[in-house]
C-alpha distance (Angstrom), angle and dihedral (degrees) to the residues before:
residue distance angle dihedral
M1 . . .
Q2 3.76 . .
K3 3.80 114.3 .
F4 3.77 106.8 -126.9
D5 3.79 122.3 -137.0
I6 3.79 113.5 -155.0
S7 3.78 96.3 176.4
N8 3.81 89.0 107.0
L9 3.76 96.2 37.5
V10 3.78 97.5 133.0
E11 3.78 120.3 62.5
D12 3.79 126.5 -167.7
A13 3.78 110.6 -76.5
D14 3.77 120.5 -127.4
G15 3.77 125.9 -140.1
I16 3.81 97.7 42.3
T17 3.80 114.7 161.4
V18 3.80 110.6 -132.9
N19 3.84 122.1 -161.0
F20 3.78 132.8 165.8
D21 3.79 130.1 -139.0
Q22 3.81 126.7 -136.5
N23 3.79 90.7 -82.7
G24 3.78 93.9 52.4
K25 3.81 93.5 -106.5
M26 3.79 113.4 147.4
I27 3.81 117.8 -115.9
L28 3.81 118.3 -161.3
N29 3.81 115.1 -152.1
F30 3.80 110.7 -164.3
A31 3.77 102.8 154.9
T32 3.77 144.6 0.2
G33 3.77 131.8 -126.2
N34 3.81 95.2 34.2
T35 3.77 111.1 143.9
T36 3.79 113.9 -128.9
T37 3.80 96.6 163.3
S38 3.76 136.4 27.2
T39 3.81 92.5 -133.5
T40 3.78 109.2 114.0
G41 3.77 114.1 -122.4
I42 3.80 95.1 16.7
D43 3.79 103.5 74.2
S44 3.82 93.5 67.5
V45 3.80 93.1 60.2
Q46 3.80 99.2 43.1
P47 3.81 117.8 94.3
T48 3.80 116.9 -121.1
I49 3.78 123.2 -140.7
I50 3.80 116.2 -158.1
L51 3.77 116.3 -169.7
K52 3.79 115.5 -133.1
D53 3.81 96.1 -135.5
I54 3.78 119.6 91.6
L55 3.77 121.9 -144.8
K56 3.78 95.0 -133.0
A57 3.77 130.8 -152.9
A58 3.79 119.1 -116.7
Q59 3.77 109.2 -53.7
E60 3.76 113.1 -103.7
R61 3.77 112.5 -130.1
S62 3.77 137.4 173.5
Y63 3.78 116.4 -109.9
F64 3.81 110.0 158.5
I65 3.80 94.2 40.9
D66 3.83 89.3 82.9
A67 3.79 90.7 58.3
V68 3.80 98.6 61.6
Y69 3.77 136.9 72.0
Q70 3.81 110.1 -113.1
T71 3.77 129.1 -159.4
D72 3.79 139.2 157.5
A73 3.77 120.2 -117.2
G74 3.77 89.5 -153.1
I75 3.77 125.7 -145.1
R76 3.78 109.6 -51.0
E77 3.76 117.4 165.6
K78 3.80 113.9 -117.4
V79 3.81 92.9 -10.5
K80 3.80 113.3 132.1
T81 3.81 100.0 165.3
V82 3.79 130.8 60.0
D83 3.82 123.7 -171.1
L84 3.79 117.1 -147.7
P85 3.85 113.1 -158.4
V86 3.80 115.0 -129.6
N87 3.77 135.9 167.3
T88 3.78 118.6 -149.0
T89 3.82 97.1 -173.9
N90 3.80 137.4 31.9
V91 3.78 122.5 -123.0
E92 3.80 119.0 -114.0
F93 3.81 113.8 -143.5
T94 3.79 125.5 -151.1
E95 3.77 114.4 -114.7
Y96 3.81 112.4 -136.9
S97 3.79 122.2 178.2
T98 3.84 103.9 165.0
E99 3.80 110.7 120.1
A100 3.79 121.9 -122.3
T101 3.79 90.8 11.9
E102 3.76 126.0 117.3
R103 3.76 111.9 -104.5
T104 3.80 123.6 -125.9
M105 3.79 111.3 -102.9
T106 3.79 120.5 -144.8
Q107 3.77 121.2 -150.9
I108 3.80 117.6 -129.4
N109 3.80 102.7 -130.3
N110 3.79 105.0 138.2
L111 3.79 98.8 99.1
S112 3.79 120.9 103.2
T113 3.79 136.0 158.0
V114 3.78 138.7 -120.8
S115 3.79 114.3 -146.6
F116 3.80 122.6 -138.2
S117 3.79 118.1 -166.2
Y118 3.80 128.9 -154.4
S119 3.79 113.5 -105.7
L120 3.81 119.5 174.7
K121 3.80 118.3 -145.1
K122 3.81 118.2 -163.9
Y123 3.80 127.4 -169.0
G124 3.78 133.4 171.5
A125 3.79 144.6 -175.8
E126 3.79 130.3 -163.9
I127 3.81 129.6 -159.1
S128 3.78 123.5 -174.8
K129 3.78 120.7 -127.5
D130 3.79 94.2 -118.0
V131 3.82 91.4 53.9
I132 3.80 91.3 53.0
A133 3.80 91.2 46.2
T134 3.80 95.9 50.3
T135 3.80 103.7 34.6
A136 3.79 120.0 100.1
V137 3.81 95.2 -146.5
D138 3.78 131.6 63.0
I139 3.78 92.9 -94.1
V140 3.81 93.5 178.2
K141 3.79 92.1 57.0
F142 3.78 89.0 45.2
A143 3.80 90.6 53.9
R144 3.80 91.5 49.0
D145 3.78 91.5 51.6
Q146 3.80 91.8 47.5
L147 3.81 89.9 54.3
I148 3.79 92.0 49.6
Y149 3.80 93.4 47.9
D150 3.79 93.4 49.5
V151 3.80 94.5 48.1
S152 3.81 89.8 47.5
K153 3.80 89.3 53.7
K154 3.81 93.0 48.0
I155 3.82 91.6 52.0
D156 3.79 91.3 48.2
V157 3.82 92.6 50.6
A158 3.81 90.1 47.6
I159 3.81 90.1 55.1
A160 3.81 91.8 49.0
T161 3.81 90.5 48.9
A162 3.81 92.4 50.3
L163 3.81 92.5 49.7
A164 3.80 94.2 46.4
G165 3.81 90.0 47.5
A166 3.81 95.8 54.8
S167 3.81 108.6 142.2
S168 3.82 95.8 -149.0
P169 3.81 110.6 24.5
A170 3.78 121.1 170.6
A171 3.79 87.2 -104.2
T172 3.79 143.8 -20.4
L173 3.79 111.7 -140.3
Y174 3.79 130.4 -170.0
G175 3.78 132.7 -151.9
G176 3.78 117.7 -109.3
G177 3.81 92.0 22.0
E178 3.80 91.3 -74.7
S179 3.80 121.2 154.7
A180 3.81 101.9 -148.1
V181 3.79 138.1 30.9
G182 3.78 90.5 -117.6
D183 3.81 89.2 61.8
L184 3.79 94.5 55.0
A185 3.79 113.5 115.2
A186 3.78 138.9 172.3
G187 3.79 109.7 -57.8
D188 3.81 96.5 31.5
V189 3.80 89.7 117.1
L190 3.77 132.4 150.4
T191 3.80 111.6 -77.7
P192 3.82 135.2 -178.0
E193 3.81 88.4 -110.6
L194 3.80 90.4 57.1
I195 3.81 90.9 50.5
A196 3.80 89.9 50.7
D197 3.81 90.0 51.4
A198 3.79 91.0 50.9
I199 3.80 92.4 50.5
K200 3.78 89.3 49.9
E201 3.80 90.1 54.5
L202 3.81 91.9 54.7
E203 3.79 92.6 46.2
E204 3.80 91.8 49.3
E205 3.80 87.6 56.3
G206 3.80 87.1 59.4
W207 3.80 97.7 -105.0
E208 3.79 119.1 143.5
N209 3.79 127.5 -152.9
E210 3.81 100.9 -118.3
P211 3.82 126.5 -177.6
N212 3.81 93.2 -121.0
K213 3.80 93.7 37.4
P214 3.80 104.7 33.2
F215 3.78 130.9 173.6
L216 3.82 107.3 -96.6
L217 3.79 122.9 -162.2
F218 3.82 114.2 -160.8
I219 3.80 115.2 -161.2
A220 3.81 135.5 167.9
P221 3.83 123.1 -116.0
A222 3.81 89.4 -101.6
Q223 3.80 89.8 59.4
K224 3.80 90.9 45.1
N225 3.80 88.0 54.5
A226 3.81 90.5 53.7
L227 3.80 94.1 47.1
V228 3.80 98.7 47.7
K229 3.81 88.5 54.7
D230 3.81 91.3 53.8
P231 3.84 111.4 89.5
Q232 3.79 90.3 -155.9
F233 3.80 89.9 62.4
T234 3.80 99.0 39.6
N235 3.81 92.6 47.4
A236 3.80 93.1 51.5
A237 3.80 101.5 34.7
E238 3.79 115.4 102.6
Y239 3.79 118.4 -135.8
G240 3.76 132.6 -178.9
S241 3.78 113.7 26.0
D242 3.77 136.4 152.2
K243 3.81 94.4 -102.9
V244 3.79 122.2 104.2
V245 3.80 109.3 -88.2
L246 3.80 114.5 -132.8
N247 3.79 122.9 -137.4
G248 3.80 108.8 -78.2
E249 3.80 94.9 8.0
I250 3.81 112.0 154.4
G251 3.78 100.6 175.3
T252 3.79 146.6 -58.1
Y253 3.78 122.9 -79.9
L254 3.82 121.0 -170.7
G255 3.78 87.8 -20.5
A256 3.81 96.0 -52.5
R257 3.79 116.6 117.3
V258 3.81 108.6 -128.5
I259 3.82 116.8 -143.6
S260 3.80 124.0 -173.5
T261 3.79 116.0 -153.3
N262 3.79 140.8 150.8
R263 3.80 87.9 -132.8
T264 3.80 93.0 83.7
I265 3.79 112.4 107.3
A266 3.81 113.4 -91.9
K267 3.80 120.1 -148.4
T268 3.80 131.6 -167.0
T269 3.78 137.8 -173.3
S270 3.80 88.0 -90.5
D271 3.81 86.6 65.7
G272 3.79 90.2 57.9
W273 3.79 95.9 -95.9
G274 3.77 119.1 138.9
A275 3.81 89.7 -132.8
N276 3.79 137.3 3.3
G277 3.78 113.7 -79.1
H278 3.79 148.9 126.4
Q279 3.78 140.3 -98.0
C280 3.78 104.9 -121.1
L281 3.78 117.4 -163.8
L282 3.79 133.5 -146.9
V283 3.80 110.9 -168.7
K284 3.76 141.7 163.1
A285 3.79 105.4 -115.9
K286 3.82 121.3 -117.8
T287 3.81 89.2 9.7
C288 3.79 107.7 63.3
A289 3.81 97.9 63.9
G290 3.77 143.3 -2.8
L291 3.79 137.3 -134.6
V292 3.80 115.7 -156.8
W293 3.78 116.0 -165.9
F294 3.78 115.0 -149.7
E295 3.80 87.5 172.3
R296 3.77 123.3 4.7
P297 3.82 115.5 -137.8
T298 3.79 110.6 -69.9
L299 3.80 128.0 -174.0
D300 3.78 126.1 -147.9
G301 3.78 135.7 161.7
E302 3.76 146.7 -178.8
Y303 3.78 141.7 -171.5
K304 3.82 114.2 -118.9
K305 3.80 108.0 -150.7
D306 3.78 95.7 -168.0
E307 3.82 90.7 55.2
A308 3.81 96.6 33.2
S309 3.78 90.2 -134.0
T310 3.77 141.0 116.7
K311 3.78 116.6 -125.2
I312 3.80 123.7 -159.2
Y313 3.79 122.3 -163.1
L314 3.79 131.0 -163.3
D315 3.81 119.9 -171.4
C316 3.77 130.4 179.2
A317 3.78 137.6 157.8
Y318 3.78 124.6 -156.5
D319 3.77 146.2 135.1
I320 3.81 131.2 -145.3
E321 3.80 122.5 -154.3
T322 3.79 135.7 163.8
L323 3.80 113.6 -107.4
Q324 3.80 111.2 -177.9
E325 3.79 105.6 17.7
S326 3.80 90.0 -177.1
A327 3.82 84.5 69.9
I328 3.82 90.6 65.1
V329 3.80 129.6 81.4
V330 3.81 118.0 -175.3
I331 3.82 114.8 -152.4
N332 3.82 114.9 -164.9
V333 3.81 112.3 -161.7
T334 3.77 140.1 155.2
D335 3.78 124.2 -111.1
A336 3.80 95.7 -125.6
């Protein structure tokens, strides 16, 4: 998915009324009825200046989208399910070297499919005519961007949820050497040793850390805080290279690219955990899970005269499924 840059979110607004006071200083009148003083009878005659910049919330980015295999289902009439062929094991063939003797034939039966089903997602925003007419910023563009950011976040969280919910991952590891989430206690945090164990589990499954399909370790900020205070991690982590840096990437440890994001799955004692924590994930990118687009996000809009409002629509249809669950390691740790 495209990584959205909102640094230039606000464009110059048209239709601004410009007046000048007795000293020649420009006064910008964007709206009426805005209170600039609590003195009754004065606020209605004082001009209001509204700056065009918006103090924005934290920028929404995609983190897990880089971990999954993406493809388009294409337009197929009345088709709501797509099967993606996968093989979870490799066939072993019998070696036969005796001359003039029939060789042993091996049946190819290691191909299966993962089904992706059409699921339409609909979102909408509405802006009244008077808001558009009296707002200093391009409020329609702002609304479009807000829709895109929110949908991007929802897709990212759905990917994280699918990975963490794998029924047969390569391994499920626990902080502090525990064997169940209910046994986790304060201090069972993410450690370099635990990362090394997780990497070992992927490698023992036969997965290799390839440049175009690297090992990705997703951690929460609490786990990042624990790691950066550990000399073993900071001394071995690699920073600053010529490769493309992913959103949230804080370094490379034992070949795995470490990504800090709030999109990891948080757990509390109400979930049966012994202490509050997160499910960190080590995966092989483009192999662990898939995202099939039946319809990529599309924006549309219209002006409703009877309501005197502009409506903006965003539609998309997709499904997310795990592909090779042996390419997933779930690491359950506490936050402190």
